[in-house]
C-alpha positions in Angstrom: 91.3 89.1 27.3 94.5 90.9 26.7 98.2 90.7 27.4 100.6 87.8 26.6 99.4 84.4 27.5 101.3 81.3 28.9 101.1 77.8 30.1 98.8 76.2 27.8 97.3 73.6 29.1 94.5 71.1 28.2 92.1 70.2 30.8 88.6 69.6 31.8 86.4 71.7 29.8 89.0 73.0 27.6 92.4 74.5 27.2 93.5 76.6 30.0 96.4 79.6 30.1 97.4 82.4 32.3 97.2 85.9 31.2 96.8 89.4 32.6 93.0 90.8 32.4 91.8 94.3 31.7 92.7 95.4 34.9 97.1 93.7 34.5 96.1 91.2 37.3 96.8 87.6 36.1 93.9 85.2 35.7 93.3 81.7 34.4 91.4 81.5 31.3 90.0 78.7 29.9 88.9 78.4 25.9 87.0 76.1 23.2 89.3 77.5 21.0 86.6 80.5 19.7 86.9 83.9 20.8 83.1 83.7 22.4 84.2 80.5 24.2 87.3 82.1 25.6 86.5 83.1 29.7 88.6 83.7 32.9 87.7 80.2 34.8 85.1 81.1 37.7 87.0 81.0 40.7 86.9 82.4 44.6 89.5 84.7 43.5 89.0 88.1 45.3 90.5 91.3 43.3 93.8 91.3 44.7 94.3 87.4 43.7 96.8 86.1 41.0 97.3 83.4 39.1 100.9 82.6 38.4 102.3 80.4 35.6 102.8 77.9 35.4 99.8 76.0 35.5 99.7 72.3 35.4 98.0 69.1 34.9 97.7 66.5 37.7 95.7 63.7 37.5 93.0 65.4 35.6 93.4 68.2 37.8 94.0 71.9 36.9 96.6 73.0 39.7 97.9 76.9 39.8 99.8 78.9 41.7 98.1 81.7 43.4 99.5 84.9 45.3 96.7 86.8 47.4 98.3 90.1 47.4 98.3 89.8 51.2 99.7 86.9 52.6 102.9 86.5 50.3 103.4 83.0 50.0 101.9 81.4 47.0 99.2 78.6 47.5 97.9 75.7 45.5 94.9 76.2 44.1 93.0 73.5 42.2 89.9 72.8 39.9 88.5 69.5 38.4 85.4 68.2 36.0 83.6 67.4 39.2 84.6 71.3 40.5 85.4 73.8 38.0 85.4 76.6 40.2 89.8 77.6 40.8 89.7 77.5 44.7 92.1 76.8 47.7 91.4 72.9 48.1 94.9 72.5 49.2 96.7 75.3 50.9 100.3 74.0 49.9 101.8 77.1 50.5 105.5 77.8 48.8 108.7 79.6 50.7 109.2 81.3 47.5 108.2 82.2 44.1 111.4 80.5 42.8 110.3 77.6 44.3 107.0 77.2 41.3 110.3 76.0 38.9 111.4 73.3 41.4 108.0 71.8 41.0 107.3 68.3 38.9 104.3 66.6 37.6 105.1 62.6 37.7 102.4 59.7 38.2 99.5 62.2 37.9 100.1 64.5 41.4 102.1 67.4 41.6 105.7 67.4 44.1 106.9 70.6 45.0 108.9 71.9 47.9 106.9 73.3 50.9 106.8 74.4 54.3 102.9 72.4 54.4 100.0 73.5 54.6 99.1 77.0 55.3 98.4 78.0 59.0 98.4 81.6 60.2 99.2 80.3 63.7 102.0 79.0 63.2 105.1 81.6 61.0 105.3 79.5 58.2 109.0 81.1 57.6 110.0 78.9 60.5 109.0 75.5 59.5 111.3 73.2 57.3 111.0 73.2 53.7 111.0 69.2 52.5 109.0 67.1 49.8 105.6 67.4 49.4 103.1 65.8 46.7 99.4 67.4 45.7 97.0 65.4 43.4 94.9 68.7 44.5 92.9 67.1 47.0 93.5 67.1 50.7 93.3 63.0 51.1 96.3 63.1 47.9 98.3 66.1 49.8 101.2 65.0 52.1 104.8 64.9 52.8 106.6 62.5 51.0 109.4 62.6 53.3 111.1 64.8 55.8 115.0 64.2 54.2 116.7 66.3 56.5 115.5 65.6 60.0 117.6 68.4 62.0 115.9 71.5 62.3 117.4 72.5 58.7 115.3 72.3 55.7 116.4 70.0 52.9 114.9 72.4 50.3 114.5 69.6 47.3 115.2 71.4 44.1 115.3 70.8 40.1 112.7 67.9 40.7 113.0 65.6 37.5 110.8 63.0 36.5 113.0 59.6 35.5 111.0 56.4 34.7 109.7 55.4 38.2 111.5 57.6 39.7 111.8 61.4 40.7 115.0 62.7 41.1 116.0 65.8 42.9 118.5 67.7 45.2 118.4 67.9 48.5 120.2 68.6 51.8 120.7 66.2 54.5 122.0 66.0 58.1 124.9 63.4 56.5 125.6 64.9 53.3 124.7 68.8 53.5 
């Protein structure tokens, strides 16, 4: 491995981190703390895919932002102890890479602004960006609420876990 590592995170099978490989592509690595025990995580990534920071642990699953190099919006990919291969098990998209900083882990799940699951038949740029929740499984992935129930996005941002709630800023029809 080479380059500057970031997003260190304990998870199933070791400590995970994000770093550029020798070709300069950002990959997800796992280590047991030794040079011999450090490797790129098995994945279904093609040479064009890149794993973007940060990576998060949501309820024992490692969730990573993956950009495929062809289809610009990033998607949430996951791995777990039961399935240690990084894959697009939850195809939630981000409208833009800046949305990564607006996501938050809370109560074992990742909450994020998203236009929803990738669907090549729908122009995702015309879909509402609302608050979504995922634990890295299809059953645990859903829209929390359509906050702005007009044709406009609510664009939730600055998510901050606060006790038994998560606070955030969003636009609504009533308050703008």
